[in-house]
C-alpha positions in Angstrom: 19.7 34.0 35.3 18.2 31.3 33.1 18.2 32.2 29.4 14.7 32.8 27.9 15.2 30.1 25.2 16.1 27.4 27.8 13.2 28.4 30.0 10.8 28.2 27.1 12.1 24.8 26.1 11.6 23.5 29.7 8.1 24.8 29.9 7.3 23.4 26.4 8.6 20.0 27.4 6.7 20.1 30.6 3.4 20.9 28.9 4.0 18.2 26.3 4.4 15.5 28.9 1.3 16.5 31.0 -1.4 14.0 31.6 -4.2 14.5 29.1 -7.2 13.1 31.0 -10.3 12.3 29.0 -13.5 10.7 30.1 -15.6 9.3 27.3 -19.2 8.2 27.7 -19.5 5.5 25.0 -23.3 6.1 24.9 -23.0 9.8 24.1 -24.0 11.4 20.8 -21.9 10.7 17.8 -21.2 12.2 14.4 -21.0 10.0 11.3 -17.9 10.1 9.2 -16.4 8.3 6.2 -13.1 6.5 5.8 -11.9 8.7 3.0 -8.3 7.5 3.7 -9.1 4.0 2.5 -10.9 5.1 -0.8 -7.7 4.8 -2.9 -4.0 4.3 -2.9 -1.2 4.8 -5.5 1.1 2.5 -7.3 3.9 3.0 -9.8 3.0 2.0 -13.3 0.5 -0.3 -14.8 2.9 -3.0 -16.1 4.2 -3.5 -12.5 0.7 -4.7 -11.6 1.2 -7.8 -13.7 3.9 -9.1 -11.2 3.2 -11.6 -8.5 4.8 -9.5 -5.7 2.7 -6.4 -6.7 -0.5 -8.5 -6.6 0.5 -10.1 -3.3 1.0 -6.7 -1.7 -2.3 -5.4 -3.1 -4.1 -8.3 -1.6 -2.4 -7.5 1.7 -3.4 -3.9 1.8 -6.9 -4.7 0.6 -7.4 -7.1 3.5 -5.8 -5.0 6.2 -6.3 -1.4 5.0 -9.5 -1.6 3.0 -8.4 0.3 -0.1 -11.1 0.4 -2.7 -9.2 1.9 -5.7 -5.6 1.9 -7.1 -4.2 4.7 -9.3 -1.1 4.3 -11.3 0.9 5.8 -14.2 1.7 4.3 -17.6 -1.6 2.8 -18.7 -0.9 3.5 -22.3 2.8 3.1 -22.2 4.3 0.8 -24.8 5.0 -2.0 -22.3 1.2 -2.4 -22.1 1.1 -2.9 -25.9 -2.1 -0.9 -26.4 -1.5 1.0 -29.6 -0.3 -0.4 -32.9 -0.1 2.0 -35.9 0.2 0.2 -39.2 2.2 1.6 -42.2 -1.1 2.5 -43.9 -2.1 4.6 -40.9 -4.6 2.2 -39.5 -4.6 1.8 -35.7 -5.1 -1.4 -33.9 -6.0 -1.3 -30.2 -4.9 -4.2 -28.0 -6.4 -4.4 -24.5 -5.0 -7.8 -23.4 -2.5 -6.4 -20.8 -5.0 -3.9 -19.4 -7.6 -6.6 -19.2 -5.2 -8.9 -17.3 -4.4 -6.1 -14.8 -7.9 -5.0 -14.2 -9.3 -8.6 -14.0 -6.7 -9.4 -11.3 -7.4 -6.2 -9.4 -11.1 -6.8 -9.5 -10.7 -10.4 -8.3 -9.0 -8.9 -5.2 -11.9 -6.5 -4.7 -10.0 -3.4 -5.9 -11.2 -1.1 -8.7 -9.0 1.1 -10.9 -8.9 4.8 -10.4 -7.9 5.4 -14.0 -5.1 7.8 -14.8 -5.2 8.4 -18.6 -1.6 8.6 -19.8 1.0 8.7 -21.0 1.2 8.7 -24.8 1.9 5.6 -26.8 5.2 6.2 -28.7 3.3 6.4 -32.1 1.0 9.1 -30.7 3.6 11.3 -29.0 5.6 14.0 -30.8 8.6 12.8 -32.9 11.6 12.6 -30.7 9.4 12.9 -27.6 10.8 13.6 -24.2 10.5 10.7 -21.8 10.0 10.6 -18.1 11.2 8.1 -15.5 13.5 5.1 -15.9 10.9 3.3 -17.9 10.7 6.2 -20.4 7.1 7.3 -20.6 6.4 9.4 -23.7 5.2 12.8 -22.6 5.6 15.2 -25.5 2.3 16.3 -27.1 1.9 16.3 -30.9 -0.8 18.8 -31.7 -1.6 16.9 -34.9 -2.8 13.9 -32.8 -5.5 15.3 -30.5 -8.0 13.4 -32.7 -6.1 10.2 -32.2 -6.0 10.8 -28.4 -9.8 11.3 -28.5 -10.3 8.1 -30.5 -8.0 6.1 -28.1 -9.9 7.3 -25.0 -13.3 6.6 -26.7 -12.3 3.1 -27.7 -10.8 2.3 -24.3 -13.9 3.5 -22.4 -16.2 1.6 -24.7 -14.1 -1.5 -24.2 -14.3 -1.2 -20.4 -18.1 -0.9 -20.6 -18.3 -3.9 -22.9 -16.1 -6.1 -20.8 -17.1 -5.1 -17.2 -20.6 -3.7 -17.7 -21.8 -0.1 -17.4 -23.0 -0.5 -13.8 -19.4 -1.5 -12.7 -17.6 1.2 -14.8 -19.9 3.9 -13.5 -18.2 3.4 -10.1 -14.8 4.1 -11.6 -13.0 7.4 -12.1 -11.2 8.7 -15.2 -8.4 11.2 -14.4 -6.7 13.0 -17.3 -2.9 12.7 -17.1 -0.5 13.2 -14.2 1.1 16.5 -13.1 0.9 18.2 -16.5 2.2 21.4 -15.0 5.6 19.9 -14.6 7.0 20.8 -18.0 10.6 20.9 -19.2 13.4 18.4 -18.7 12.2 15.6 -16.4 8.6 16.8 -16.4 5.5 14.8 -16.9 4.1 16.8 -19.8 6.0 18.5 -22.7 3.4 21.0 -23.9 1.6 24.1 -22.7 -1.2 24.7 -20.3 -3.5 25.1 -23.3 -2.3 21.8 -24.7 -3.3 20.1 -21.5 -6.7 21.8 -21.5 -7.2 20.5 -25.0 -6.1 17.0 -24.0 -8.7 17.2 -21.2 -11.4 18.4 -23.5 -10.8 15.5 -25.9 -10.7 12.9 -23.2 -13.8 14.2 -21.4 -15.8 14.3 -24.6 -14.7 10.9 -25.6 -15.7 9.4 -22.2 -19.0 11.1 -22.0 -19.9 10.0 -25.5 -19.9 6.5 -24.2 -22.1 7.4 -21.2 -22.7 10.8 -19.8 -22.8 9.4 -16.3 -19.1 8.3 -16.3 -16.9 10.3 -14.0 -14.0 12.4 -15.4 -11.8 14.9 -13.8 -8.4 16.6 -13.4 -6.1 18.5 -13.6 -4.0 16.1 -11.4 -1.4 18.9 -10.8 1.6 18.7 -8.4 2.1 20.2 -5.0 0.8 23.6 -4.0 2.9 26.7 -4.5 3.4 30.2 -3.1 4.8 31.9 -6.2 4.1 32.5 -9.8 6.2 29.9 -11.6 3.1 28.2 -13.1 1.1 31.3 -14.2 2.2 31.1 -17.8 1.7 28.5 -20.5 4.8 26.6 -19.3 6.6 26.5 -16.0 9.0 29.4 -15.5 11.7 28.7 -13.0 12.8 32.3 -13.0 9.6 33.1 -11.0 10.2 30.5 -8.4 10.6 31.7 -4.9 12.4 29.7 -2.3 11.2 30.4 1.3 13.4 29.7 4.2 12.0 27.4 6.9 11.0 30.3 9.2 9.1 31.9 6.3 7.4 29.1 4.5 4.3 28.8 6.7 3.6 32.5 6.5 2.8 32.3 2.8 -0.4 31.9 0.9 -0.3 28.6 -0.8 -2.5 27.7 -3.7 -3.2 24.7 -6.0 -1.5 24.8 -9.5 -3.8 25.5 -12.5 -6.9 24.8 -10.4 -8.5 28.2 -11.0 -7.6 28.3 -14.7 -8.8 24.7 -15.2 -12.2 25.4 -13.7 -12.6 28.6 -15.7 -11.6 26.8 -18.9 -14.0 24.0 -18.4 -16.8 26.4 -17.6 -16.1 28.4 -20.8 -15.8 25.3 -22.9 -18.9 23.7 -21.2 -16.9 20.7 -20.2 -17.7 18.3 -17.3 -15.7 18.3 -14.1 -17.0 15.4 -11.9 -14.0 15.6 -9.6 -11.1 17.9 -9.0 -7.7 16.2 -8.4 -4.3 17.4 -7.2 -1.3 16.3 -5.1 -1.0 18.2 -1.8 2.4 17.0 -0.6 3.7 19.1 2.3 6.8 20.0 0.4 8.0 22.4 -2.3 10.9 22.3 -4.8 11.2 25.9 -6.0 14.6 27.1 -7.1 16.8 28.6 -4.5 17.6 32.1 -5.9 21.0 32.1 -4.3 22.2 28.8 -5.7 20.0 28.4 -8.7 19.3 24.9 -7.6 16.2 23.2 -6.4 16.0 22.9 -2.6 13.3 21.1 -0.7 11.3 23.2 1.7 8.9 21.6 4.1 5.6 23.0 5.3 3.8 22.5 8.6 1.6 19.7 9.8 -1.6 21.6 9.0 -0.7 22.3 5.4 -2.9 19.5 4.2 -6.0 21.0 5.9 -5.2 24.4 4.5 -4.8 23.1 1.0 -8.1 21.2 1.0 -10.0 24.2 2.4 -8.5 26.3 -0.4 -9.7 23.7 -3.0 -13.2 23.7 -1.4 -13.3 27.5 -1.7 -12.4 27.4 -5.3 -15.1 24.8 -6.1 -17.7 26.7 -4.0 -17.4 29.8 -6.2 -17.1 27.9 -9.5 -19.7 26.3 -11.8 -18.8 22.9 -10.2 -19.7 23.3 -6.5 -20.7 19.6 -6.2 -17.5 18.2 -7.8 -15.8 15.6 -5.7 -12.2 16.3 -4.4 -9.7 13.5 -4.9 -6.2 14.0 -3.7 -4.6 11.4 -5.9 -1.1 11.5 -4.5 0.1 12.3 -1.0 2.9 11.4 1.4 5.6 13.1 3.5 7.4 13.9 0.3 7.3 13.2 -3.5 10.8 11.7 -3.4 11.2 7.9 -4.0 14.5 8.0 -2.3 13.4 9.7 1.0 14.6 7.5 3.8 11.8 8.8 6.0 9.3 6.6 4.1 10.9 3.5 5.6 10.7 4.4 9.3 8.3 5.3 12.1 7.4 9.1 11.9 5.2 8.9 8.8 2.8 6.6 10.7 1.9 9.3 13.3 1.8 11.9 10.5 -0.6 9.8 8.4 -2.9 9.3 11.3 -3.0 12.9 12.5 -3.3 14.4 9.0 -6.1 12.1 8.0 -8.1 12.6 11.3 -7.7 16.3 11.1 -9.2 16.4 7.6 -12.3 14.2 8.1 -15.2 15.4 6.0 -13.2 17.7 3.8 -12.3 15.5 0.8 -13.6 12.4 -0.9 -10.2 10.7 -0.9 -6.6 11.1 0.1 -4.5 8.6 -1.7 -1.1 7.6 -0.1 1.7 7.3 -2.7 2.3 4.3 -2.7 1.3 0.9 -1.3 4.4 -1.0 -2.6 8.1 -0.7 -3.3 7.5 -2.7 -6.5 8.0 0.7 -8.1 10.5 1.8 -10.7 10.3 5.6 -11.5 14.0 5.8 -10.8 14.6 2.1 -11.4 14.8 -0.5 -8.7 16.1 0.4 -5.3 19.8 -0.5 -4.6 18.9 -1.7 -1.1 15.9 -3.4 0.4 15.2 -0.2 2.3 16.0 2.7 0.0 13.4 5.3 0.9 10.9 3.9 -1.5 7.3 5.3 -1.4 5.7 2.0 -0.5 4.1 1.0 2.7 5.4 -2.5 1.9 8.9 -3.1 0.7 9.9 -5.2 -2.3 10.3 -8.3 -0.1 6.9 -7.9 1.5 8.0 -6.3 4.8 5.3 -4.0 6.1 6.5 -0.6 7.2 5.0 1.7 9.9 3.0 3.5 7.3 1.2 0.2 6.6 0.3 -0.1 10.3 -1.0 3.5 10.3 -3.5 2.7 7.5 -4.3 -0.7 9.1 -5.2 1.1 12.4 -7.3 3.8 10.7 -9.2 1.1 8.8 -10.3 -0.5 12.1 -12.0 2.7 13.3 -15.8 2.7 13.4 -18.0 5.1 11.3 -19.2 7.3 14.1 -17.0 9.9 15.9 -17.4 10.0 19.7 -14.5 12.3 20.4 -11.4 13.9 18.8 -8.8 16.0 20.3 -5.2 15.4 19.5 -3.8 12.9 20.6 -7.0 10.8 20.9 -9.8 9.8 18.5 -12.7 7.7 19.7 -15.1 6.0 17.4 -18.1 3.7 17.5 -19.4 1.3 14.8 -23.0 1.8 13.8 -23.1 -1.8 12.8 -21.7 -3.5 15.9 -21.8 -0.8 18.5 -18.2 -1.5 19.4 -15.7 1.1 20.4 -12.4 1.6 18.6 -10.0 4.4 19.6 -6.6 5.7 18.2 -4.1 7.5 20.3 -0.9 8.9 18.8 2.1 11.1 19.5 2.8 13.5 16.7 5.4 15.6 18.6 4.9 19.3 19.1 8.5 19.9 17.9 7.4 18.9 14.4 4.3 21.1 14.2 6.1 23.6 12.0 7.8 21.1 9.7 6.7 17.6 8.6 9.5 15.1 9.3 11.9 14.5 6.4 15.1 12.7 5.6 17.0 15.4 7.4 15.5 14.0 10.6 16.4 10.4 9.9 18.9 10.1 12.8 17.3 12.5 15.3 13.6 12.0 15.1 13.4 10.5 18.6 14.7 13.8 20.1 11.1 14.9 20.7 8.6 15.1 23.5 6.7 12.1 24.9 3.1 12.4 25.9 0.9 10.7 28.4 -2.6 9.2 27.8 -5.1 9.2 30.6 -8.3 7.8 29.2 -11.5 6.5 30.9 -14.4 5.0 29.1 -17.7 4.9 30.9 -21.1 3.2 30.3 -19.5 0.0 29.0 -20.8 -3.5 29.7 -18.9 -5.0 32.7 -16.4 -7.6 31.6 -16.0 -6.3 28.0 -12.6 -7.1 26.6 -10.4 -4.6 24.9 -7.1 -5.1 23.0 -4.4 -2.4 23.2 -2.0 -2.5 20.3 1.1 -0.3 20.2 3.3 0.7 17.2 6.5 2.4 18.4 10.2 2.5 17.6 10.9 -0.9 19.1 7.8 -2.7 17.8 6.5 -2.8 14.2 9.3 -0.5 13.0 11.0 -3.1 10.9 13.9 -0.9 9.6 15.4 -0.9 13.1 15.2 -4.7 13.3 17.0 -4.8 9.9 19.7 -2.6 11.4 20.0 -4.9 14.4 20.4 -7.8 12.0 23.4 -6.1 10.5 21.7 -4.7 7.4 22.5 -7.6 5.1 22.4 -6.3 1.5 20.8 -9.5 0.2 19.0 -11.1 3.1 18.6 -14.8 3.1 15.1 -16.4 3.0 15.4 -17.2 6.6 16.4 -13.6 7.4 13.4 -12.2 5.4 11.2 -14.6 7.3 12.5 -13.3 10.6 12.1 -9.7 9.5 8.5 -10.3 8.4 7.7 -11.5 11.9 9.4 -8.4 13.3 7.5 -6.1 10.9 4.2 -7.4 12.3 5.6 -7.3 15.9 3.5 -4.5 17.4 2.8 -5.1 21.1 -0.6 -6.2 22.2 -2.3 -6.6 25.6 -5.7 -7.5 26.8 -7.7 -5.4 29.4 -11.2 -5.8 30.8 -13.9 -3.4 31.8 -14.6 -3.3 35.5 -17.8 -4.1 37.3 -18.8 -0.5 37.2 -18.7 -0.4 33.4 -15.6 1.8 33.3 -12.2 1.2 31.7 -9.2 3.4 32.5 -6.1 3.3 30.4 -3.0 5.2 31.4 0.0 4.9 29.1 3.1 6.7 28.0 3.2 7.7 24.4 6.8 7.8 23.2 7.5 10.1 20.2 5.7 9.0 17.0 4.0 6.0 18.7 0.5 5.0 17.7 -1.9 3.0 19.9 -5.1 1.2 18.7 -7.6 0.5 21.5 -10.2 -1.9 20.2 -13.2 -3.6 21.8 -13.2 -7.3 21.0 
């Protein structure tokens, strides 16, 4: 007698491989949608944006992925030389480095999504705690809230003077980064009330320049399903670690969101946008070991989290506030090897398509491996966040955003694994098919799956377009394990620790080496496409 588990597995695999026949009339009614995935993207710290490689990578993602804004840490860090306090107490502001960064970004067509932080050393508490390899000062000095207000006011006025009010009105001012992460290694050494005061001073300073300027927060970290952040500072004794078979049964909520909205309402403060970081992971303490242990949520966690945020706004004083998810990826770990390989591409495409219309932006963290939170990577592929590595090799995550960017702005059809769009400007059809395997529904892929991610179900695409003009040409482009997945090509090369210029040149060609084929619409105005979708593969079908 066949065991139940084996039988279930066979049925599961059979269903996953079935033909999924879709017939799409390209003249049928559409729904408009916005490319919220290309509104913004993250980067490490401001000073890194002064480097040639960083700017080259930004130019690349602007041209191919369409990102409109970049958000980064460290704007007021001492390596930007913003704040000089003289012996007599007088403060001199120096904007040269920020001007250089913003001038170059704007020249490339990218605006800043401004993260206000961290403290200049002379404004932070004495013996301030520091965060990251570059030692950002994060300890609040309650005697210096006035200085913080003055800095933000002077900075905002300078931006308006330099770039003009009409330009700066299109920018966003986000107060701090993940202030709920207190304690050793945290991003804010102070209390919840301290952060709220920090927000109050910044918001009032910005609005004193022009009330129309956009300010928001609280920029808190991943959602939680316990009470560790209920108090004034994070309390690890209230952390609850959920086993993988329990994690998706919990009620997850955003950190400090309800308290932040309530505080701002009571203090009559503006909230033009709400921001947080809905990574599909959690790092609560394991009660058995007392150590942090990563837990990974299911593929629909992003949609759950955004809907929770929407509900909080709907019942608040700020129902019209925008939602900007200013960091997001498969994990918030800059040494997660999954960032370098194929699976995040299918996850990026599926998660973004599933959440169309729910948020104003979802910002991938980050666009480049010119990134030094833990210092530079020891290898050219070290699990860095970037969709482009230090040497300029584009990863599968880059191709995912490049493909999303080529979609039209009208939805004709969406049912996993196929999204079909039409452009209201050209009338042309662009579709995306992808295989996010059913085996990973309950758990977003992580570094644990690095060597086994291809042990998943294939799918088959059976697609017919009708009502096309006879002879119309389409291009079918495929990203899969063998094509456009440059880490595998690096392995085939022998994984040289310091590749030569010739080897980097060869890898760049491989990184762009997705497969492409041309097909034509028949005389009846129909086009049928039947293709196998291997695990994690992504296919762009584009009318030329």
